[in-house]
TORKOL-4160 file (C-alpha; in steps of 0.2 Angstrom, whole numbers, padded with zeros to 4 digits, m for minus):
175
<pt num="1" X="m0467" Y="1755" Z="1157"/>
<pt num="2" X="m0469" Y="1771" Z="1167"/>
<pt num="3" X="m0488" Y="1771" Z="1161"/>
<pt num="4" X="m0492" Y="1757" Z="1169"/>
<pt num="5" X="m0485" Y="1756" Z="1186"/>
<pt num="6" X="m0491" Y="1739" Z="1191"/>
<pt num="7" X="m0481" Y="1732" Z="1175"/>
<pt num="8" X="m0466" Y="1742" Z="1180"/>
<pt num="9" X="m0467" Y="1734" Z="1198"/>
<pt num="10" X="m0470" Y="1717" Z="1193"/>
<pt num="11" X="m0452" Y="1718" Z="1181"/>
<pt num="12" X="m0444" Y="1725" Z="1197"/>
<pt num="13" X="m0450" Y="1710" Z="1208"/>
<pt num="14" X="m0444" Y="1698" Z="1197"/>
<pt num="15" X="m0427" Y="1707" Z="1196"/>
<pt num="16" X="m0425" Y="1707" Z="1216"/>
<pt num="17" X="m0430" Y="1690" Z="1217"/>
<pt num="18" X="m0418" Y="1684" Z="1203"/>
<pt num="19" X="m0403" Y="1697" Z="1205"/>
<pt num="20" X="m0408" Y="1703" Z="1223"/>
<pt num="21" X="m0400" Y="1720" Z="1226"/>
<pt num="22" X="m0382" Y="1716" Z="1232"/>
<pt num="23" X="m0375" Y="1715" Z="1214"/>
<pt num="24" X="m0380" Y="1718" Z="1194"/>
<pt num="25" X="m0390" Y="1709" Z="1183"/>
<pt num="26" X="m0377" Y="1697" Z="1174"/>
<pt num="27" X="m0379" Y="1685" Z="1157"/>
<pt num="28" X="m0383" Y="1670" Z="1166"/>
<pt num="29" X="m0399" Y="1678" Z="1174"/>
<pt num="30" X="m0406" Y="1681" Z="1158"/>
<pt num="31" X="m0413" Y="1664" Z="1157"/>
<pt num="32" X="m0422" Y="1667" Z="1172"/>
<pt num="33" X="m0430" Y="1684" Z="1168"/>
<pt num="34" X="m0444" Y="1680" Z="1157"/>
<pt num="35" X="m0456" Y="1693" Z="1163"/>
<pt num="36" X="m0442" Y="1706" Z="1160"/>
<pt num="37" X="m0439" Y="1698" Z="1142"/>
<pt num="38" X="m0458" Y="1700" Z="1139"/>
<pt num="39" X="m0457" Y="1718" Z="1144"/>
<pt num="40" X="m0444" Y="1719" Z="1130"/>
<pt num="41" X="m0451" Y="1709" Z="1116"/>
<pt num="42" X="m0469" Y="1718" Z="1120"/>
<pt num="43" X="m0459" Y="1737" Z="1118"/>
<pt num="44" X="m0450" Y="1729" Z="1101"/>
<pt num="45" X="m0465" Y="1724" Z="1095"/>
<pt num="46" X="m0475" Y="1741" Z="1099"/>
<pt num="47" X="m0461" Y="1752" Z="1095"/>
<pt num="48" X="m0448" Y="1744" Z="1084"/>
<pt num="49" X="m0430" Y="1753" Z="1081"/>
<pt num="50" X="m0433" Y="1755" Z="1063"/>
<pt num="51" X="m0449" Y="1757" Z="1055"/>
<pt num="52" X="m0447" Y="1748" Z="1039"/>
<pt num="53" X="m0434" Y="1732" Z="1035"/>
<pt num="54" X="m0422" Y="1735" Z="1022"/>
<pt num="55" X="m0429" Y="1735" Z="1004"/>
<pt num="56" X="m0430" Y="1720" Z="0994"/>
<pt num="57" X="m0430" Y="1716" Z="0975"/>
<pt num="58" X="m0443" Y="1703" Z="0969"/>
<pt num="59" X="m0431" Y="1691" Z="0958"/>
<pt num="60" X="m0448" Y="1684" Z="0949"/>
<pt num="61" X="m0466" Y="1690" Z="0945"/>
<pt num="62" X="m0476" Y="1686" Z="0961"/>
<pt num="63" X="m0493" Y="1686" Z="0971"/>
<pt num="64" X="m0491" Y="1691" Z="0989"/>
<pt num="65" X="m0507" Y="1692" Z="0999"/>
<pt num="66" X="m0518" Y="1693" Z="0982"/>
<pt num="67" X="m0508" Y="1708" Z="0977"/>
<pt num="68" X="m0497" Y="1705" Z="0959"/>
<pt num="69" X="m0478" Y="1710" Z="0964"/>
<pt num="70" X="m0468" Y="1710" Z="0946"/>
<pt num="71" X="m0451" Y="1707" Z="0945"/>
<pt num="72" X="m0440" Y="1719" Z="0950"/>
<pt num="73" X="m0452" Y="1729" Z="0961"/>
<pt num="74" X="m0444" Y="1735" Z="0976"/>
<pt num="75" X="m0454" Y="1727" Z="0992"/>
<pt num="76" X="m0453" Y="1736" Z="1009"/>
<pt num="77" X="m0461" Y="1729" Z="1025"/>
<pt num="78" X="m0468" Y="1741" Z="1038"/>
<pt num="79" X="m0462" Y="1735" Z="1055"/>
<pt num="80" X="m0471" Y="1747" Z="1062"/>
<pt num="81" X="m0488" Y="1741" Z="1054"/>
<pt num="82" X="m0483" Y="1722" Z="1057"/>
<pt num="83" X="m0483" Y="1724" Z="1075"/>
<pt num="84" X="m0498" Y="1734" Z="1077"/>
<pt num="85" X="m0509" Y="1723" Z="1066"/>
<pt num="86" X="m0526" Y="1721" Z="1074"/>
<pt num="87" X="m0529" Y="1705" Z="1065"/>
<pt num="88" X="m0511" Y="1697" Z="1073"/>
<pt num="89" X="m0513" Y="1706" Z="1090"/>
<pt num="90" X="m0528" Y="1709" Z="1102"/>
<pt num="91" X="m0527" Y="1727" Z="1108"/>
<pt num="92" X="m0512" Y="1731" Z="1097"/>
<pt num="93" X="m0509" Y="1748" Z="1105"/>
<pt num="94" X="m0509" Y="1742" Z="1123"/>
<pt num="95" X="m0493" Y="1739" Z="1132"/>
<pt num="96" X="m0495" Y="1723" Z="1137"/>
<pt num="97" X="m0481" Y="1708" Z="1141"/>
<pt num="98" X="m0490" Y="1694" Z="1147"/>
<pt num="99" X="m0494" Y="1690" Z="1129"/>
<pt num="100" X="m0477" Y="1685" Z="1127"/>
<pt num="101" X="m0477" Y="1674" Z="1140"/>
<pt num="102" X="m0489" Y="1659" Z="1136"/>
<pt num="103" X="m0483" Y="1642" Z="1143"/>
<pt num="104" X="m0464" Y="1646" Z="1137"/>
<pt num="105" X="m0453" Y="1642" Z="1151"/>
<pt num="106" X="m0439" Y="1653" Z="1142"/>
<pt num="107" X="m0446" Y="1668" Z="1133"/>
<pt num="108" X="m0435" Y="1674" Z="1119"/>
<pt num="109" X="m0434" Y="1690" Z="1111"/>
<pt num="110" X="m0435" Y="1685" Z="1092"/>
<pt num="111" X="m0449" Y="1682" Z="1083"/>
<pt num="112" X="m0450" Y="1664" Z="1073"/>
<pt num="113" X="m0468" Y="1666" Z="1067"/>
<pt num="114" X="m0463" Y="1683" Z="1061"/>
<pt num="115" X="m0479" Y="1691" Z="1068"/>
<pt num="116" X="m0466" Y="1705" Z="1072"/>
<pt num="117" X="m0448" Y="1710" Z="1068"/>
<pt num="118" X="m0436" Y="1715" Z="1078"/>
<pt num="119" X="m0419" Y="1709" Z="1071"/>
<pt num="120" X="m0423" Y="1707" Z="1055"/>
<pt num="121" X="m0424" Y="1688" Z="1048"/>
<pt num="122" X="m0419" Y="1675" Z="1035"/>
<pt num="123" X="m0402" Y="1676" Z="1027"/>
<pt num="124" X="m0400" Y="1694" Z="1027"/>
<pt num="125" X="m0405" Y="1693" Z="1047"/>
<pt num="126" X="m0396" Y="1703" Z="1060"/>
<pt num="127" X="m0379" Y="1694" Z="1063"/>
<pt num="128" X="m0378" Y="1701" Z="1080"/>
<pt num="129" X="m0397" Y="1697" Z="1085"/>
<pt num="130" X="m0390" Y="1686" Z="1100"/>
<pt num="131" X="m0380" Y="1698" Z="1105"/>
<pt num="132" X="m0392" Y="1713" Z="1103"/>
<pt num="133" X="m0404" Y="1703" Z="1114"/>
<pt num="134" X="m0393" Y="1700" Z="1127"/>
<pt num="135" X="m0387" Y="1718" Z="1128"/>
<pt num="136" X="m0405" Y="1724" Z="1129"/>
<pt num="137" X="m0409" Y="1712" Z="1143"/>
<pt num="138" X="m0394" Y="1719" Z="1153"/>
<pt num="139" X="m0397" Y="1736" Z="1150"/>
<pt num="140" X="m0414" Y="1737" Z="1153"/>
<pt num="141" X="m0412" Y="1726" Z="1169"/>
<pt num="142" X="m0397" Y="1737" Z="1173"/>
<pt num="143" X="m0410" Y="1754" Z="1172"/>
<pt num="144" X="m0423" Y="1747" Z="1181"/>
<pt num="145" X="m0414" Y="1740" Z="1196"/>
<pt num="146" X="m0402" Y="1757" Z="1196"/>
<pt num="147" X="m0417" Y="1770" Z="1196"/>
<pt num="148" X="m0434" Y="1774" Z="1204"/>
<pt num="149" X="m0446" Y="1776" Z="1186"/>
<pt num="150" X="m0460" Y="1788" Z="1188"/>
<pt num="151" X="m0471" Y="1800" Z="1177"/>
<pt num="152" X="m0466" Y="1818" Z="1179"/>
<pt num="153" X="m0479" Y="1825" Z="1192"/>
<pt num="154" X="m0494" Y="1832" Z="1183"/>
<pt num="155" X="m0492" Y="1821" Z="1169"/>
<pt num="156" X="m0507" Y="1809" Z="1164"/>
<pt num="157" X="m0498" Y="1799" Z="1151"/>
<pt num="158" X="m0482" Y="1798" Z="1142"/>
<pt num="159" X="m0488" Y="1798" Z="1123"/>
<pt num="160" X="m0472" Y="1785" Z="1113"/>
<pt num="161" X="m0484" Y="1785" Z="1098"/>
<pt num="162" X="m0474" Y="1787" Z="1082"/>
<pt num="163" X="m0478" Y="1802" Z="1069"/>
<pt num="164" X="m0486" Y="1797" Z="1053"/>
<pt num="165" X="m0475" Y="1806" Z="1042"/>
<pt num="166" X="m0457" Y="1803" Z="1049"/>
<pt num="167" X="m0446" Y="1794" Z="1061"/>
<pt num="168" X="m0451" Y="1802" Z="1076"/>
<pt num="169" X="m0463" Y="1801" Z="1091"/>
<pt num="170" X="m0479" Y="1813" Z="1087"/>
<pt num="171" X="m0477" Y="1823" Z="1102"/>
<pt num="172" X="m0460" Y="1829" Z="1108"/>
<pt num="173" X="m0455" Y="1819" Z="1125"/>
<pt num="174" X="m0454" Y="1836" Z="1137"/>
<pt num="175" X="m0449" Y="1832" Z="1155"/>
């Protein structure tokens, strides 16, 4: 978000309106922090914690999106490709929290439509998704409120693009 100071300012403004400056964000504030949650959803979509889901084994021959998957095949879903799919997302490489706002009164961090996956899904989904989402909002809110975030002087943009060859960012983050 330091690459888009206007988005950062909007999240801080929401924190100031909901929480104020006299106390730390609390769990009871989360329902009202929709823009902050939209920012976290967008971060989960654009930069998933893990690039792939846990492998699954096909229990029967099947067809998925026109591809034959024989019984016993190992199937791995790319969370990164799913969250950055241009057929699903308009401008998929741009950080746009507003795409998660819609008419929704309460933005939730999990994705029921499977357009991206942050905590896995189904019966093997993360059992602590509720705890994880709560902790994500609390941590991000407290970091936003506790510090002033800016890019280092002379740095035009911070590149967080993932490497195509491993699990790390493309270029080291040097501050």
